[in-house]
Every structure is written in structure tokens, then in C-alpha cells.
N, CA, C and O atoms as CSV, one atom per row, in Angstrom:
chain,resi,resn,atom,element,x,y,z
A,1,MET,N,N,38.249,12.928,-32.377
A,1,MET,CA,C,38.339,11.487,-32.351
A,1,MET,C,C,37.130,10.912,-31.616
A,1,MET,O,O,36.776,11.394,-30.540
A,2,ASN,N,N,36.507,9.909,-32.175
A,2,ASN,CA,C,35.326,9.273,-31.609
A,2,ASN,C,C,35.745,8.088,-30.750
A,2,ASN,O,O,36.254,7.093,-31.266
A,3,ASP,N,N,35.534,8.190,-29.450
A,3,ASP,CA,C,35.900,7.118,-28.528
A,3,ASP,C,C,34.682,6.209,-28.344
A,3,ASP,O,O,33.670,6.642,-27.792
A,4,MET,N,N,34.767,4.973,-28.794
A,4,MET,CA,C,33.649,4.030,-28.745
A,4,MET,C,C,33.343,3.553,-27.320
A,4,MET,O,O,32.307,2.928,-27.093
A,5,THR,N,N,34.224,3.838,-26.362
A,5,THR,CA,C,34.025,3.349,-24.996
A,5,THR,C,C,33.268,4.338,-24.123
A,5,THR,O,O,32.840,3.977,-23.027
A,6,THR,N,N,33.090,5.571,-24.574
A,6,THR,CA,C,32.369,6.536,-23.748
A,6,THR,C,C,30.870,6.315,-23.865
A,6,THR,O,O,30.349,5.982,-24.930
A,7,THR,N,N,30.199,6.509,-22.751
A,7,THR,CA,C,28.756,6.358,-22.697
A,7,THR,C,C,28.117,7.702,-23.014
A,7,THR,O,O,28.534,8.727,-22.475
A,8,PRO,N,N,27.111,7.712,-23.879
A,8,PRO,CA,C,26.459,8.993,-24.171
A,8,PRO,C,C,25.786,9.548,-22.925
A,8,PRO,O,O,25.288,8.794,-22.089
A,9,GLN,N,N,25.774,10.857,-22.809
A,9,GLN,CA,C,25.146,11.506,-21.663
A,9,GLN,C,C,23.631,11.359,-21.767
A,9,GLN,O,O,23.054,11.502,-22.845
A,10,VAL,N,N,23.005,11.075,-20.645
A,10,VAL,CA,C,21.555,10.961,-20.585
A,10,VAL,C,C,21.021,12.268,-20.016
A,10,VAL,O,O,21.443,12.712,-18.948
A,11,ASP,N,N,20.112,12.862,-20.724
A,11,ASP,CA,C,19.494,14.107,-20.278
A,11,ASP,C,C,18.615,13.813,-19.066
A,11,ASP,O,O,17.651,13.058,-19.187
A,12,PRO,N,N,18.920,14.390,-17.895
A,12,PRO,CA,C,18.139,14.087,-16.690
A,12,PRO,C,C,16.672,14.523,-16.800
A,12,PRO,O,O,15.799,13.899,-16.197
A,13,VAL,N,N,16.398,15.569,-17.549
A,13,VAL,CA,C,15.017,16.010,-17.734
A,13,VAL,C,C,14.247,14.970,-18.544
A,13,VAL,O,O,13.107,14.640,-18.217
A,14,LEU,N,N,14.875,14.459,-19.598
A,14,LEU,CA,C,14.252,13.429,-20.416
A,14,LEU,C,C,14.037,12.155,-19.593
A,14,LEU,O,O,12.985,11.521,-19.681
A,15,LEU,N,N,15.024,11.796,-18.808
A,15,LEU,CA,C,14.914,10.598,-17.973
A,15,LEU,C,C,13.762,10.724,-16.973
A,15,LEU,O,O,13.003,9.776,-16.775
A,16,ALA,N,N,13.635,11.886,-16.350
A,16,ALA,CA,C,12.541,12.112,-15.397
A,16,ALA,C,C,11.189,12.062,-16.102
A,16,ALA,O,O,10.223,11.522,-15.562
A,17,LEU,N,N,11.119,12.625,-17.306
A,17,LEU,CA,C,9.875,12.595,-18.067
A,17,LEU,C,C,9.505,11.168,-18.468
A,17,LEU,O,O,8.338,10.785,-18.393
A,18,GLN,N,N,10.483,10.391,-18.887
A,18,GLN,CA,C,10.234,8.992,-19.244
A,18,GLN,C,C,9.688,8.225,-18.048
A,18,GLN,O,O,8.740,7.451,-18.178
A,19,GLN,N,N,10.286,8.442,-16.892
A,19,GLN,CA,C,9.837,7.746,-15.689
A,19,GLN,C,C,8.420,8.162,-15.318
A,19,GLN,O,O,7.615,7.316,-14.926
A,20,GLN,N,N,8.100,9.446,-15.433
A,20,GLN,CA,C,6.760,9.917,-15.096
A,20,GLN,C,C,5.721,9.337,-16.048
A,20,GLN,O,O,4.629,8.966,-15.617
A,21,ILE,N,N,6.044,9.255,-17.330
A,21,ILE,CA,C,5.126,8.663,-18.303
A,21,ILE,C,C,4.894,7.191,-17.969
A,21,ILE,O,O,3.757,6.721,-17.990
A,22,ALA,N,N,5.958,6.470,-17.665
A,22,ALA,CA,C,5.826,5.053,-17.306
A,22,ALA,C,C,5.010,4.891,-16.033
A,22,ALA,O,O,4.145,4.017,-15.961
A,23,ASP,N,N,5.273,5.723,-15.024
A,23,ASP,CA,C,4.520,5.650,-13.772
A,23,ASP,C,C,3.030,5.877,-14.014
A,23,ASP,O,O,2.192,5.218,-13.400
A,24,ASN,N,N,2.703,6.807,-14.905
A,24,ASN,CA,C,1.304,7.126,-15.184
A,24,ASN,C,C,0.599,6.021,-15.965
A,24,ASN,O,O,-0.617,5.870,-15.853
A,25,ALA,N,N,1.341,5.251,-16.751
A,25,ALA,CA,C,0.725,4.275,-17.656
A,25,ALA,C,C,0.716,2.846,-17.132
A,25,ALA,O,O,-0.071,2.028,-17.609
A,26,VAL,N,N,1.551,2.530,-16.184
A,26,VAL,CA,C,1.787,1.130,-15.830
A,26,VAL,C,C,0.543,0.426,-15.272
A,26,VAL,O,O,0.281,-0.722,-15.631
A,27,ARG,N,N,-0.201,1.067,-14.432
A,27,ARG,CA,C,-1.419,0.447,-13.888
A,27,ARG,C,C,-2.442,0.241,-15.010
A,27,ARG,O,O,-3.087,-0.805,-15.082
A,28,ALA,N,N,-2.585,1.228,-15.870
A,28,ALA,CA,C,-3.533,1.133,-16.979
A,28,ALA,C,C,-3.168,0.000,-17.931
A,28,ALA,O,O,-4.054,-0.623,-18.515
A,29,ASP,N,N,-1.886,-0.274,-18.093
A,29,ASP,CA,C,-1.478,-1.384,-18.957
A,29,ASP,C,C,-2.070,-2.700,-18.459
A,29,ASP,O,O,-2.519,-3.523,-19.255
A,30,ILE,N,N,-2.069,-2.892,-17.162
A,30,ILE,CA,C,-2.645,-4.124,-16.600
A,30,ILE,C,C,-4.169,-4.073,-16.667
A,30,ILE,O,O,-4.805,-5.053,-17.055
A,31,GLU,N,N,-4.752,-2.951,-16.296
A,31,GLU,CA,C,-6.209,-2.840,-16.281
A,31,GLU,C,C,-6.810,-2.957,-17.681
A,31,GLU,O,O,-7.926,-3.453,-17.833
A,32,CYS,N,N,-6.091,-2.513,-18.690
A,32,CYS,CA,C,-6.610,-2.553,-20.069
A,32,CYS,C,C,-6.358,-3.879,-20.778
A,32,CYS,O,O,-7.136,-4.272,-21.648
A,33,TYR,N,N,-5.292,-4.564,-20.420
A,33,TYR,CA,C,-4.874,-5.718,-21.215
A,33,TYR,C,C,-5.005,-7.074,-20.534
A,33,TYR,O,O,-4.995,-8.101,-21.213
A,34,ALA,N,N,-5.127,-7.103,-19.208
A,34,ALA,CA,C,-5.252,-8.388,-18.507
A,34,ALA,C,C,-6.720,-8.755,-18.334
A,34,ALA,O,O,-7.561,-7.892,-18.079
A,35,ALA,N,N,-7.015,-10.032,-18.473
A,35,ALA,CA,C,-8.371,-10.516,-18.207
A,35,ALA,C,C,-8.671,-10.268,-16.729
A,35,ALA,O,O,-7.759,-10.198,-15.905
A,36,PHE,N,N,-9.939,-10.139,-16.410
A,36,PHE,CA,C,-10.296,-9.879,-15.014
A,36,PHE,C,C,-11.514,-10.684,-14.607
A,36,PHE,O,O,-12.278,-11.190,-15.429
A,37,THR,N,N,-11.652,-10.775,-13.304
A,37,THR,CA,C,-12.797,-11.431,-12.693
A,37,THR,C,C,-13.123,-10.640,-11.434
A,37,THR,O,O,-12.435,-9.666,-11.126
A,38,PHE,N,N,-14.142,-11.034,-10.712
A,38,PHE,CA,C,-14.501,-10.368,-9.464
A,38,PHE,C,C,-14.491,-11.384,-8.328
A,38,PHE,O,O,-14.879,-12.537,-8.510
A,39,ASP,N,N,-14.041,-10.941,-7.149
A,39,ASP,CA,C,-14.074,-11.830,-5.995
A,39,ASP,C,C,-15.436,-11.707,-5.315
A,39,ASP,O,O,-16.309,-10.975,-5.780
A,40,ALA,N,N,-15.603,-12.424,-4.219
A,40,ALA,CA,C,-16.890,-12.456,-3.518
A,40,ALA,C,C,-17.297,-11.084,-2.978
A,40,ALA,O,O,-18.483,-10.823,-2.778
A,41,ASP,N,N,-16.318,-10.208,-2.743
A,41,ASP,CA,C,-16.606,-8.865,-2.231
A,41,ASP,C,C,-16.822,-7.844,-3.348
A,41,ASP,O,O,-17.058,-6.666,-3.077
A,42,GLY,N,N,-16.743,-8.289,-4.592
A,42,GLY,CA,C,-16.947,-7.386,-5.718
A,42,GLY,C,C,-15.700,-6.668,-6.184
A,42,GLY,O,O,-15.783,-5.769,-7.021
A,43,ASN,N,N,-14.528,-7.050,-5.653
A,43,ASN,CA,C,-13.271,-6.442,-6.084
A,43,ASN,C,C,-12.844,-7.014,-7.430
A,43,ASN,O,O,-12.928,-8.221,-7.655
A,44,ARG,N,N,-12.390,-6.152,-8.311
A,44,ARG,CA,C,-11.908,-6.605,-9.618
A,44,ARG,C,C,-10.503,-7.168,-9.458
A,44,ARG,O,O,-9.619,-6.503,-8.918
A,45,LEU,N,N,-10.302,-8.384,-9.927
A,45,LEU,CA,C,-9.013,-9.054,-9.871
A,45,LEU,C,C,-8.505,-9.244,-11.295
A,45,LEU,O,O,-9.215,-9.771,-12.152
A,46,PHE,N,N,-7.283,-8.815,-11.537
A,46,PHE,CA,C,-6.684,-8.923,-12.865
A,46,PHE,C,C,-5.813,-10.167,-12.924
A,46,PHE,O,O,-5.007,-10.416,-12.027
A,47,ASN,N,N,-5.980,-10.944,-13.984
A,47,ASN,CA,C,-5.250,-12.193,-14.166
A,47,ASN,C,C,-3.986,-11.917,-14.970
A,47,ASN,O,O,-4.055,-11.610,-16.161
A,48,LEU,N,N,-2.838,-12.027,-14.318
A,48,LEU,CA,C,-1.560,-11.721,-14.955
A,48,LEU,C,C,-1.094,-12.800,-15.915
A,48,LEU,O,O,-0.073,-12.640,-16.584
A,49,LYS,N,N,-1.830,-13.891,-15.985
A,49,LYS,CA,C,-1.473,-14.988,-16.894
A,49,LYS,C,C,-2.387,-15.074,-18.108
A,49,LYS,O,O,-2.183,-15.910,-18.989
A,50,GLN,N,N,-3.393,-14.210,-18.153
A,50,GLN,CA,C,-4.370,-14.310,-19.243
A,50,GLN,C,C,-4.685,-12.924,-19.802
A,50,GLN,O,O,-5.134,-12.045,-19.065
A,51,PRO,N,N,-4.454,-12.725,-21.095
A,51,PRO,CA,C,-4.790,-11.429,-21.689
A,51,PRO,C,C,-6.298,-11.282,-21.848
A,51,PRO,O,O,-7.023,-12.273,-21.942
A,52,LEU,N,N,-6.757,-10.051,-21.877
A,52,LEU,CA,C,-8.174,-9.764,-22.053
A,52,LEU,C,C,-8.659,-10.222,-23.423
A,52,LEU,O,O,-9.768,-10.739,-23.557
A,53,GLU,N,N,-7.825,-10.031,-24.435
A,53,GLU,CA,C,-8.146,-10.444,-25.791
A,53,GLU,C,C,-6.984,-11.238,-26.358
A,53,GLU,O,O,-5.838,-11.057,-25.947
A,54,GLU,N,N,-7.277,-12.103,-27.288
A,54,GLU,CA,C,-6.277,-13.009,-27.853
A,54,GLU,C,C,-5.078,-12.291,-28.470
A,54,GLU,O,O,-3.950,-12.778,-28.390
A,55,GLU,N,N,-5.322,-11.135,-29.083
A,55,GLU,CA,C,-4.230,-10.446,-29.776
A,55,GLU,C,C,-3.344,-9.597,-28.853
A,55,GLU,O,O,-2.380,-8.991,-29.319
A,56,VAL,N,N,-3.653,-9.547,-27.575
A,56,VAL,CA,C,-2.836,-8.791,-26.623
A,56,VAL,C,C,-1.494,-9.489,-26.428
A,56,VAL,O,O,-1.432,-10.702,-26.231
A,57,ASP,N,N,-0.438,-8.713,-26.484
A,57,ASP,CA,C,0.911,-9.222,-26.249
A,57,ASP,C,C,1.124,-9.319,-24.733
A,57,ASP,O,O,1.122,-8.301,-24.041
A,58,MET,N,N,1.304,-10.520,-24.226
A,58,MET,CA,C,1.498,-10.732,-22.785
A,58,MET,C,C,2.703,-9.969,-22.249
A,58,MET,O,O,2.774,-9.683,-21.054
A,59,GLN,N,N,3.640,-9.642,-23.112
A,59,GLN,CA,C,4.835,-8.911,-22.683
A,59,GLN,C,C,4.462,-7.560,-22.071
A,59,GLN,O,O,5.136,-7.092,-21.153
A,60,VAL,N,N,3.399,-6.933,-22.570
A,60,VAL,CA,C,2.952,-5.656,-22.014
A,60,VAL,C,C,2.568,-5.829,-20.546
A,60,VAL,O,O,2.943,-5.014,-19.702
A,61,ILE,N,N,1.832,-6.875,-20.249
A,61,ILE,CA,C,1.391,-7.146,-18.879
A,61,ILE,C,C,2.588,-7.508,-17.996
A,61,ILE,O,O,2.723,-6.998,-16.883
A,62,LEU,N,N,3.442,-8.378,-18.493
A,62,LEU,CA,C,4.600,-8.821,-17.706
A,62,LEU,C,C,5.570,-7.673,-17.434
A,62,LEU,O,O,6.128,-7.583,-16.341
A,63,GLN,N,N,5.775,-6.806,-18.403
A,63,GLN,CA,C,6.649,-5.647,-18.197
A,63,GLN,C,C,6.042,-4.682,-17.179
A,63,GLN,O,O,6.760,-4.108,-16.361
A,64,ALA,N,N,4.735,-4.507,-17.229
A,64,ALA,CA,C,4.078,-3.616,-16.276
A,64,ALA,C,C,4.243,-4.135,-14.850
A,64,ALA,O,O,4.544,-3.364,-13.939
A,65,VAL,N,N,4.051,-5.420,-14.657
A,65,VAL,CA,C,4.222,-6.019,-13.324
A,65,VAL,C,C,5.663,-5.859,-12.850
A,65,VAL,O,O,5.903,-5.477,-11.705
A,66,ALA,N,N,6.615,-6.149,-13.723
A,66,ALA,CA,C,8.032,-6.013,-13.358
A,66,ALA,C,C,8.357,-4.572,-12.978
A,66,ALA,O,O,9.073,-4.334,-12.005
A,67,TYR,N,N,7.843,-3.621,-13.728
A,67,TYR,CA,C,8.101,-2.206,-13.443
A,67,TYR,C,C,7.526,-1.820,-12.080
A,67,TYR,O,O,8.199,-1.166,-11.283
A,68,ILE,N,N,6.294,-2.219,-11.814
A,68,ILE,CA,C,5.663,-1.902,-10.526
A,68,ILE,C,C,6.495,-2.473,-9.379
A,68,ILE,O,O,6.749,-1.789,-8.388
A,69,GLU,N,N,6.912,-3.717,-9.519
A,69,GLU,CA,C,7.673,-4.360,-8.449
A,69,GLU,C,C,9.050,-3.722,-8.277
A,69,GLU,O,O,9.531,-3.599,-7.150
A,70,LEU,N,N,9.687,-3.319,-9.363
A,70,LEU,CA,C,11.008,-2.680,-9.264
A,70,LEU,C,C,10.927,-1.268,-8.705
A,70,LEU,O,O,11.835,-0.837,-7.994
A,71,ARG,N,N,9.865,-0.545,-9.009
A,71,ARG,CA,C,9.724,0.835,-8.510
A,71,ARG,C,C,9.394,0.865,-7.027
A,71,ARG,O,O,9.697,1.851,-6.355
A,72,GLY,N,N,8.790,-0.172,-6.507
A,72,GLY,CA,C,8.499,-0.209,-5.077
A,72,GLY,C,C,7.257,0.590,-4.717
A,72,GLY,O,O,6.332,0.731,-5.517
A,73,ASP,N,N,7.257,1.099,-3.516
A,73,ASP,CA,C,6.074,1.751,-2.951
A,73,ASP,C,C,6.055,3.247,-3.279
A,73,ASP,O,O,6.039,4.076,-2.369
A,74,VAL,N,N,6.058,3.595,-4.548
A,74,VAL,CA,C,6.080,5.000,-4.965
A,74,VAL,C,C,4.748,5.469,-5.533
A,74,VAL,O,O,4.563,6.661,-5.776
A,75,PHE,N,N,3.835,4.559,-5.743
A,75,PHE,CA,C,2.569,4.888,-6.381
A,75,PHE,C,C,1.516,5.251,-5.331
A,75,PHE,O,O,1.662,4.887,-4.164
A,76,PRO,N,N,0.466,5.960,-5.726
A,76,PRO,CA,C,-0.603,6.287,-4.768
A,76,PRO,C,C,-1.561,5.112,-4.551
A,76,PRO,O,O,-2.665,5.295,-4.038
A,77,TRP,N,N,-1.147,3.938,-4.932
A,77,TRP,CA,C,-1.918,2.710,-4.813
A,77,TRP,C,C,-0.961,1.546,-4.580
A,77,TRP,O,O,0.249,1.664,-4.775
A,78,HIS,N,N,-1.529,0.427,-4.161
A,78,HIS,CA,C,-0.778,-0.824,-4.009
A,78,HIS,C,C,-1.319,-1.842,-4.999
A,78,HIS,O,O,-2.520,-1.884,-5.266
A,79,MET,N,N,-0.434,-2.657,-5.538
A,79,MET,CA,C,-0.849,-3.813,-6.315
A,79,MET,C,C,-0.771,-4.995,-5.369
A,79,MET,O,O,0.319,-5.407,-4.970
A,80,LYS,N,N,-1.918,-5.539,-5.011
A,80,LYS,CA,C,-1.975,-6.641,-4.050
A,80,LYS,C,C,-2.214,-7.950,-4.779
A,80,LYS,O,O,-3.122,-8.061,-5.604
A,81,ARG,N,N,-1.387,-8.943,-4.465
A,81,ARG,CA,C,-1.574,-10.290,-5.024
A,81,ARG,C,C,-2.430,-11.112,-4.073
A,81,ARG,O,O,-2.344,-10.963,-2.854
A,82,ARG,N,N,-3.249,-11.972,-4.638
A,82,ARG,CA,C,-4.017,-12.909,-3.831
A,82,ARG,C,C,-3.064,-13.954,-3.273
A,82,ARG,O,O,-2.219,-14.469,-4.005
A,83,ILE,N,N,-3.184,-14.270,-2.012
A,83,ILE,CA,C,-2.324,-15.270,-1.386
A,83,ILE,C,C,-2.574,-16.644,-1.994
A,83,ILE,O,O,-1.635,-17.398,-2.250
A,84,ASP,N,N,-3.841,-16.964,-2.224
A,84,ASP,CA,C,-4.195,-18.277,-2.749
A,84,ASP,C,C,-4.027,-18.380,-4.267
A,84,ASP,O,O,-4.055,-19.481,-4.816
A,85,ALA,N,N,-3.853,-17.255,-4.942
A,85,ALA,CA,C,-3.690,-17.236,-6.404
A,85,ALA,C,C,-2.856,-16.011,-6.774
A,85,ALA,O,O,-3.416,-14.994,-7.182
A,86,PRO,N,N,-1.513,-16.086,-6.640
A,86,PRO,CA,C,-0.666,-14.906,-6.840
A,86,PRO,C,C,-0.696,-14.306,-8.244
A,86,PRO,O,O,-0.205,-13.196,-8.450
A,87,HIS,N,N,-1.265,-15.026,-9.209
A,87,HIS,CA,C,-1.389,-14.461,-10.556
A,87,HIS,C,C,-2.582,-13.512,-10.659
A,87,HIS,O,O,-2.779,-12.870,-11.691
A,88,LEU,N,N,-3.380,-13.422,-9.588
A,88,LEU,CA,C,-4.493,-12.489,-9.534
A,88,LEU,C,C,-4.110,-11.306,-8.657
A,88,LEU,O,O,-3.674,-11.474,-7.518
A,89,VAL,N,N,-4.281,-10.108,-9.204
A,89,VAL,CA,C,-3.928,-8.898,-8.450
A,89,VAL,C,C,-5.098,-7.930,-8.461
A,89,VAL,O,O,-5.962,-7.969,-9.337
A,90,GLN,N,N,-5.099,-7.071,-7.472
A,90,GLN,CA,C,-6.046,-5.967,-7.441
A,90,GLN,C,C,-5.290,-4.714,-7.056
A,90,GLN,O,O,-4.231,-4.778,-6.432
A,91,PHE,N,N,-5.841,-3.581,-7.431
A,91,PHE,CA,C,-5.238,-2.299,-7.090
A,91,PHE,C,C,-6.066,-1.653,-5.996
A,91,PHE,O,O,-7.288,-1.548,-6.101
A,92,VAL,N,N,-5.383,-1.220,-4.940
A,92,VAL,CA,C,-6.049,-0.587,-3.810
A,92,VAL,C,C,-5.402,0.783,-3.616
A,92,VAL,O,O,-4.192,0.890,-3.416
A,93,ASP,N,N,-6.221,1.820,-3.677
A,93,ASP,CA,C,-5.708,3.168,-3.453
A,93,ASP,C,C,-5.268,3.321,-2.005
A,93,ASP,O,O,-5.951,2.861,-1.090
A,94,LYS,N,N,-4.130,3.964,-1.800
A,94,LYS,CA,C,-3.604,4.124,-0.442
A,94,LYS,C,C,-4.545,4.936,0.437
A,94,LYS,O,O,-4.665,4.662,1.631
A,95,GLU,N,N,-5.209,5.926,-0.136
A,95,GLU,CA,C,-6.109,6.738,0.672
A,95,GLU,C,C,-7.314,5.950,1.161
A,95,GLU,O,O,-7.931,6.325,2.158
A,96,ALA,N,N,-7.658,4.867,0.479
A,96,ALA,CA,C,-8.760,4.003,0.914
A,96,ALA,C,C,-8.367,3.157,2.117
A,96,ALA,O,O,-9.229,2.604,2.800
A,97,LEU,N,N,-7.065,3.056,2.378
A,97,LEU,CA,C,-6.574,2.222,3.470
A,97,LEU,C,C,-6.566,2.958,4.813
A,97,LEU,O,O,-6.415,2.325,5.858
A,98,VAL,N,N,-6.725,4.281,4.798
A,98,VAL,CA,C,-6.668,5.041,6.052
A,98,VAL,C,C,-8.016,5.234,6.665
A,98,VAL,O,O,-8.131,5.854,7.722
């Protein structure tokens, strides 16, 4: 008998692999698809409100930002927002901070 109320089992190995793939790709999604500029110190700032090219789906950028924020401090880098312009972010490697 097929019970429609039971939830299918999720393979933990598959789930871990999916998370690792997402973790590896999320920064690149922003770096590849968001327009960028440079600040006075030469740091590259990515604009989360403007795609690099017209045909880029903004959903890719918005999902990447949401994923980074939901995952928290698990990456070997930080995504830092500008205080004066929070739609501009830069990536700073944690090892560069020590």
C-alpha cells in the first residue's frame, strides 16, 4: 500500500554532496554574474542589484546571496557588505585577515 503522507528518505551522502557542490559554486555565481566596480583601494566590489550582462538571470545572484547568508560563517572567506552601499559586496579570504 502506498501511503501518500510518508516523506521519501533523503540519502545523506547525496545531501552532503549537494551541499558541497553549492558551497563550492556560490561565490563564483556572484563573481561571474554580478556587475562589479573597484573602490579607492582597488578592491573589487560586486553589485548585487545589477547583472554583469543583460541576459543574466538576477535570481542566480539573489539565490547565491541568500545561500551565503543562511550558511553562516562556514566558508574560508567572508562576504562583506559596504556600510554606505549594502548592495555592494566584496569577498575577503579569512587567511588574509590574520
